[in-house]
C-alpha positions, 0 to 999 in steps of 0.5 A: 784799478790803476792803468799801467805806467805807460798808458796815455793819460786818461782825461776825466769823463765830461758832458759837453754842450755846444750852442750853435747860431747862424753866424756873423761877419768878422767886421762890418766892412765889404770884404768880410761881408762877402766872405760870409755871404759866400759861405752862407749863400753857397749852402745847398740847404740854404739855397736849394737851387742846382749849383750849375745854375746857382754858382754864376749868380752868386759870383757873377751878380750877388757877391758883387752887389749885395755885400756893400749893402749888407756891410752898411746894415751891419755897420748899423748894428755893430757894437763895441763887442762886435756883432750883437749875434756873436756877443750874445751867443757867447753871453748865453754860453757863459751864463748857461755854464754858470747854471749847469755847473762843473758837471757839463762843459758848455761852448758856442759855435756858428754855422757860418763864419768864425767859430766853426761847428766842427772845431767847437766839437773837436774842442769839447772832445779834446776836453774829455766830453765823451757825450755832447749836446749839440744845440741849434738855438732855432725854436722852430725847425727848418732845414735851412737852419737847424738841419744844416747846423746838425749836418756839419756837427755829424760830419765832424765825427766822420773824421774821428777814430773815437767819436763822442756820443751825440744828441741834438736839441730838437725844436721847441717851438711849442715847449711850455718853457719856451711860451712861457718865457716869451709871454713874460719877457714881451709883457714886461717889455710892453708895460715898460713902453711910454705908449700902449700898442694896439697890435703886437706884430710876430715876425719870423724869418722867411722861407720860399714857399716851396719848402713848405711844399717840400715837407719842411715844418717851419711855417707850421711851427711858426704858426704854432708858436704864435697861436700859442703865444697869442692866447696869453698876450694882452694885446691882439697879435699878428704874424708875418714873415721877413727877409724875402730874397730873390724872385721866388714866392715866399711865405706870407704875409710879409712883414713890410707889407703888414707894416705899411698897411697897419695905418690905413687900417687905423692902427698906428701904435705897433710893437714888433717882436721876433720869436723865432730869434734867440738872439738879436741880430741884423735881422732884428735890429736893423731890419725890424727896428730900423727899416721896419720903423721907417716903412711904418711911420711913412705910412702913417704910423705914430708909435712903434717899438722893437722889443728885444729877443730873449737873448741872455735875459733872465727869462731866456736863461731859465728856458734855455737851461730847462730845455738843455737839462731835459735833453741832458736826461740820464747823462747828468744829475737831476737839477 
């Protein structure tokens, strides 16, 4: 059936996929970092403290002192392509597009900073995507990561007269595709080291302990990933949580404490990995790879290796394609 001559142009119907990660400053300087932290730390999903209490602390103390320290940390991981997190997420989107073909349109966005989620949803819709999979790349569900990304995506629809159908990528912490990809990739990296680690430390981003009491499944998801992965690894594993912030009690054990305690236990050769991160970033490259190594060696450790995240490597992309295709079932043709 042909539309009437005066009918507005009809765009081809498409399916969209929007890969989402946390975000990054635009540059490793104090001003850029301050703007980024102001947005990040103003999110009530991230800081669950009453606004009247938190706002004076954020603007009166934290944003006056923390940006300089964080800018120095970012400067140690910045590359010619910019932020590692942004560069890798962009490559993941490009490679996923190649794998899925013309039937799907793939783009990427960040919860904080440049390339906001709302613009990503709008861009896909304007390109003719009537069905969109919003895919926060967090294997373990957490309100401070997965939920806040979904919040913004749903809010983007509120201003649209013609809304696309929306699906969200669920946590994949115990997916066979994810566990198998981690296992194969970590074993490959360990085999390439010039020493044999006595222990593999699996470090996850920390969260305040109260989030567990409030019902957030994050801690349980991390522990299950660690258990499933440890059952396959060729060396013993431990689990820890990094990036403590503020005075609240956080999930334990803390990564820095574990690294400092290893040598006294006779463990002097260690590899560390961050299974909860889909792409390397400041928390993996600087916090684990630089400061973690310093903590371990100052305590008497002799051999230390930071292992890469899955990133846009072959194992990671096979896994990402598999979990995205599963969520697109009924929207696209089977592979």
